C-alpha positions in Angstrom: 11.7 -53.8 -14.1 11.5 -57.4 -13.0 9.7 -58.4 -9.8 11.3 -61.5 -8.1 9.1 -63.5 -5.7 10.9 -65.7 -3.2 8.6 -67.7 -0.9 6.0 -64.9 -0.8 8.6 -62.2 -0.3 8.9 -59.6 -3.1 12.2 -57.9 -4.2 12.5 -55.4 -7.0 15.3 -55.6 -9.5 16.2 -53.0 -12.2 16.9 -55.5 -14.9 16.8 -59.3 -15.5 20.5 -59.4 -14.9 20.1 -58.3 -11.3 18.2 -61.5 -10.6 21.1 -63.6 -12.1 22.8 -66.3 -10.0 25.3 -64.7 -7.7 23.5 -61.3 -7.4 22.2 -60.3 -4.0 18.4 -60.3 -3.5 16.2 -58.4 -1.2 13.6 -55.6 -0.9 13.1 -52.0 0.0 10.1 -52.6 2.3 8.9 -49.5 3.9 9.1 -45.7 4.4 7.6 -44.2 7.5 7.6 -40.9 9.3 9.4 -40.1 12.5 9.3 -37.0 14.7 10.9 -33.8 13.5 10.5 -34.7 9.8 12.9 -37.7 9.8 12.1 -40.7 7.7 12.7 -44.3 8.8 13.3 -46.8 6.0 13.6 -50.6 6.2 14.3 -53.6 4.0 16.2 -56.8 3.7 19.1 -58.2 1.6 21.0 -61.5 1.2 23.9 -62.6 -1.0 24.2 -66.3 -1.9 28.0 -66.0 -2.2 28.2 -65.1 1.5 25.3 -66.9 3.2 24.5 -65.6 6.6 27.0 -62.7 6.4 26.1 -59.0 6.5 25.3 -57.3 3.2 26.1 -53.6 2.5 23.2 -51.5 1.2 23.8 -48.3 -0.7 21.2 -45.6 -0.4 20.9 -43.0 -3.2 18.3 -40.7 -4.4 17.0 -41.3 -7.9 19.0 -38.2 -9.0 22.1 -40.3 -8.3 23.0 -38.3 -5.2 24.6 -40.6 -2.6 23.0 -40.7 0.9 24.7 -43.4 3.0 25.7 -47.0 3.4 23.9 -49.3 5.9 24.4 -53.0 6.6 22.0 -55.8 7.3 21.9 -57.1 10.8 18.3 -56.7 11.9 16.3 -59.8 12.8 14.1 -60.9 9.9 12.9 -64.4 10.6 10.4 -64.2 7.8 13.2 -63.9 5.3 15.4 -66.5 7.0 12.6 -69.1 6.7 11.8 -68.3 3.1 15.2 -67.7 1.5 17.7 -70.6 1.8 21.0 -69.5 3.3 19.8 -66.0 4.1 20.2 -66.4 7.8 18.1 -64.7 10.5 19.5 -61.2 10.4 19.0 -59.9 6.8 17.0 -56.8 7.8 18.4 -53.3 7.4 17.2 -49.9 8.4 18.2 -46.2 8.1 17.0 -42.8 9.1 16.9 -40.0 6.6 16.9 -36.5 8.2 15.4 -33.4 6.8 18.7 -31.7 6.0 19.7 -34.7 3.8 16.3 -34.9 2.3 16.2 -31.3 1.2 19.9 -30.9 0.3 20.1 -34.1 -1.8 16.6 -35.4 -2.5 14.3 -32.5 -3.1 11.3 -34.7 -3.7 13.0 -37.4 -5.7 12.5 -41.1 -4.8 15.0 -42.8 -2.6 16.6 -46.0 -3.9 18.4 -48.9 -2.2 21.1 -51.1 -3.8 22.5 -54.3 -2.4 26.3 -54.3 -2.8 27.4 -57.6 -4.4 30.1 -59.8 -2.9 31.8 -62.4 -5.1 30.2 -63.4 -8.4 27.5 -61.1 -9.7 26.7 -57.4 -9.6 24.9 -54.9 -7.3 21.2 -55.3 -7.3 18.5 -52.6 -7.1 16.2 -53.4 -4.2 13.7 -50.8 -5.0 12.9 -47.1 -5.1 10.3 -45.3 -2.9 9.0 -41.8 -2.7 9.0 -40.2 0.8 5.3 -39.6 1.3 4.2 -36.2 2.7 0.8 -37.5 3.9 -1.2 -40.7 4.1 -3.1 -42.8 6.5 -2.4 -46.4 7.4 -3.9 -48.9 9.9 -0.4 -49.2 11.2 0.0 -45.6 12.2 0.1 -45.0 15.9 -3.2 -44.8 17.8 -4.1 -43.0 21.0 -6.3 -40.7 23.0 -5.8 -37.6 25.2 -8.1 -38.8 28.0 -7.8 -35.7 30.2 -6.1 -32.3 30.5 -6.4 -30.6 33.8 -4.8 -27.4 35.1 -4.0 -26.0 38.5 -2.1 -22.8 39.3 1.0 -22.9 37.1 0.7 -26.6 36.2 -0.8 -28.7 33.4 -1.4 -32.4 33.7 -2.2 -34.6 30.6 -3.2 -38.2 30.7 -4.0 -40.7 28.0 -2.5 -43.5 25.9 -0.6 -44.0 22.6 0.5 -47.2 20.9 1.8 -48.2 17.5 0.2 -51.4 16.3 3.4 -52.7 14.6 5.9 -50.6 16.5 7.8 -50.4 19.8 6.1 -51.4 23.1 6.5 -47.9 24.4 5.8 -44.8 22.2 7.7 -41.5 22.1 5.5 -38.4 22.6 5.9 -34.8 21.8 3.8 -32.0 23.4 3.4 -28.7 21.7 2.2 -25.6 23.6 0.7 -22.8 21.5 2.1 -24.4 18.3 5.6 -24.8 19.5 7.1 -28.2 20.5 8.1 -28.0 24.1 8.3 -31.4 25.8 9.6 -34.9 24.8 8.2 -37.8 26.9 7.1 -41.4 26.5 3.9 -43.4 26.8 5.2 -46.3 28.9 2.9 -47.0 31.9 0.5 -49.9 32.1 -2.9 -49.6 30.3 -4.6 -53.0 30.5 -7.7 -51.6 28.8 -5.6 -50.7 25.7 -3.9 -54.1 25.8 -7.4 -55.7 25.5 -7.8 -54.2 22.0 -4.6 -55.8 20.8 -2.2 -52.9 21.5 0.7 -52.5 23.9 0.2 -53.0 27.6 2.7 -50.2 28.2 1.0 -47.4 26.4 -0.2 -45.0 29.1 1.1 -41.6 29.9 0.6 -39.2 32.8 2.6 -36.0 32.4 2.7 -32.9 34.6 4.5 -29.8 33.4 4.9 -26.2 34.3 2.7 -23.8 32.3 2.5 -20.1 32.3 -0.8 -18.7 33.6 -3.3 -17.9 30.9 -5.0 -19.7 28.0 -3.0 -22.1 25.9 -3.4 -24.6 23.1 -1.9 -28.0 23.9 -1.4 -30.9 21.5 0.1 -34.4 22.1 1.7 -36.3 19.2 2.8 -40.0 19.0 5.7 -41.1 17.0 5.3 -43.9 14.4 7.9 -46.6 15.0 6.6 -49.6 13.0 7.7 -50.5 9.5 4.3 -50.4 8.0 3.0 -47.1 9.2 3.3 -43.9 7.2 2.8 -41.0 9.6 3.1 -39.8 13.2 -0.3 -39.3 14.9 -2.0 -36.4 16.7 -3.2 -38.0 19.9 -5.3 -35.0 20.9 -5.5 -31.2 21.2 -7.2 -29.1 23.9 -7.5 -25.5 25.0 -6.6 -25.0 28.6 -6.8 -22.0 31.0 -4.1 -22.2 33.6 -4.7 -20.2 36.8 -2.1 -17.8 38.2 -0.8 -17.1 41.7 -3.7 -17.4 44.2 -4.0 -15.6 47.6 -2.4 -17.4 50.4 -4.4 -18.9 53.2 -3.5 -18.4 56.9 -1.3 -21.5 57.0 -0.1 -21.6 53.3 3.5 -20.9 52.4 4.3 -17.5 51.0 7.0 -16.5 48.6 8.0 -15.4 45.1 10.1 -16.5 42.2 12.0 -13.3 41.4 14.2 -14.4 38.5 16.4 -17.3 37.2 19.9 -17.6 35.9 21.9 -20.1 33.8 25.4 -21.4 34.2 27.1 -23.7 31.6 30.1 -25.8 32.7 33.1 -26.4 30.6 32.9 -30.0 29.3 33.5 -32.7 31.9 30.5 -33.2 32.0 28.9 -30.6 29.7 25.9 -29.4 31.6 23.8 -26.3 32.0 22.5 -25.5 35.5 19.4 -23.4 36.0 19.3 -21.4 39.3 16.1 -20.0 40.7 16.3 -16.7 42.6 13.5 -16.2 45.1 12.3 -16.7 48.6 9.6 -18.5 50.6 8.6 -19.2 54.1 5.8 -21.2 55.9 4.0 -19.6 58.9 3.8 -23.1 60.4 7.6 -23.7 60.3 10.6 -22.0 61.8 13.1 -23.9 59.6 13.8 -24.1 55.9 11.1 -25.2 53.5 11.3 -26.9 50.1 10.6 -24.9 46.9 10.0 -27.2 44.0 11.2 -25.8 40.7 10.0 -27.0 37.3 11.4 -25.8 34.0 10.7 -26.3 30.3 14.1 -26.3 28.5 15.4 -26.8 25.0 18.8 -26.8 23.4 19.4 -24.4 20.5 22.6 -26.4 19.6 21.1 -29.9 19.7 18.1 -29.7 17.5 14.8 -31.0 18.7 15.9 -31.5 22.3 13.1 -30.8 24.8 13.1 -31.4 28.5 10.5 -31.1 31.3 12.7 -30.9 34.4 12.1 -30.8 38.1 14.2 -30.1 41.2 13.7 -29.4 44.9 15.5 -26.4 46.3 15.5 -25.6 50.1 15.3 -22.1 51.5 18.0 -21.0 53.9 19.9 -18.2 52.1 20.0 -14.7 53.7 17.3 -12.4 52.4 17.4 -9.3 54.6 15.2 -7.4 52.2 12.4 -10.0 52.7 12.8 -9.9 56.4 12.6 -6.1 56.4 9.4 -6.2 54.5 7.9 -9.4 56.2 9.5 -9.9 59.6 7.8 -13.3 60.1 9.7 -14.6 57.1 12.9 -14.6 59.2 16.4 -13.7 57.9 17.0 -16.8 55.7 14.0 -17.1 53.5 16.0 -17.1 50.3 16.3 -20.1 48.0 19.8 -21.6 48.4 20.3 -22.8 44.8 21.1 -26.3 45.9 20.1 -29.2 43.7 19.5 -26.9 40.8 18.1 -28.2 37.5 20.7 -29.5 35.1 20.4 -30.1 31.4 22.5 -30.5 28.3 25.3 -28.2 27.5 24.1 -24.8 26.3 20.5 -25.5 27.1 18.1 -22.6 27.6 14.9 -22.6 29.6 11.7 -21.4 28.0 10.1 -20.8 31.4 10.7 -21.8 35.0 8.0 -22.0 37.7 8.2 -22.4 41.5 5.9 -24.1 44.0 6.4 -23.8 47.8 5.8 -27.1 49.6 3.6 -26.8 52.6 4.5 -27.7 56.1 1.8 -28.5 58.7 -1.7 -27.1 58.1 -2.4 -25.4 54.8 -1.5 -26.4 51.2 1.4 -26.2 48.8 1.3 -23.1 46.7 2.3 -21.8 43.2 4.7 -18.9 43.6 5.0 -17.8 39.9 7.1 -18.2 36.8 9.9 -16.5 35.0 10.9 -16.7 31.3 14.2 -16.4 29.6 15.1 -16.8 25.9 
C-alpha cells in the first residue's frame, strides 16, 4: 500500500497505479460516533481531469458490500491551498447507520474509493475500522452543574461543547436507563468560552418527571471530524416529590387521564389531550393548567420530545361541582391548545400543573402514563 503525501496531506492508495497521473487523489480522514450508534465519516477527494468539480466517492465495506455513493462539496480550504486545482470544496462526509453497519459490515472495515473521471482509474482513499470505544481530546466535553427537582419536575443545567465540532451541541437525556429527551446546548456560557470552547454551550432544561427516585444521565453528541465517541456529561440520582397538600390560596385539581388523536396526513400530527379539572379559590374564572409530556415515536426511531402546552379550564364538570361546590360548574380542562407531535407519536408520561391566581402558589396536580 502506497502512502501519497501532498503538501502535508496524506492520502492512501491501494497500489502504485492508483497514484498515477490522471487518477483522483484524496483521503479517508476520520470516523466518529454519533447518537444512536450512527457513525459519521469524512474525507476529501480531487481529480486533476476535472479541477474544481465534484468527485463521486464510493463507500464499501472491506467484504465488498456496497454502502452508498457520496460527492465532494464540503469546504476544505486546507486541501485547496495544498493541492493545485483541487478547489475549496473537496471535502465529503457520510453517515453510516446501525442497520447498514450490522446488515453489511458486521465488524469489517469501511473503505472509500474516489471514482475516476477521464484518464486514470478509481483510487482507494483508505479503509478504517469503526471503533467501538476510544478516547480523544476532540471528544465532546461538558459538565452537569446541577440537577434539582420540585413536585413533578426535574431541572438540569450545565454545559457541553465539542472542541472541533458544531458551536451548539446535541444532547440526549436518559431516565432510568431509557433515552427520553432530545435537546441542545445552545445558550451563552462565557466561562466555557474562556477555556477555548464554544460560547453557546450552556443548557437549562426542565422536564416532567414521575414522582419517586430516578437515575438521570445527560449525553453530548460528538460532531467534530477528529473525535471518536459521544460523551457522558453527567449522571445523578434524583428524588422527585409527588402531589403536595394545597394551601388555603393554592389552586386545586387533578389530572385524571389523557388521550391521543392522530390526524390523517395534512399535516401528520398526534395531539395529546389531558382530561382533568382545576380551580383557584382566589378566582371565579378559568385558570390555566400547564401540561408537560415526554413523547416518542415508535415509527420514527430515536425521536424524543419534551413538550409543553397551556390548557384553560372552562369545560363542564358537574361531578367535580357536586363533590366540591366551590369549584363551580366549569372546572374541567377544555383541551384547547393541546400538545402536538409527530404522526403516531406516543406519550410516555404527561403531567399537569395548575397556574396560581392571586395569593398562593402554582401547584403540581399529578401525572398519567400511557404506552
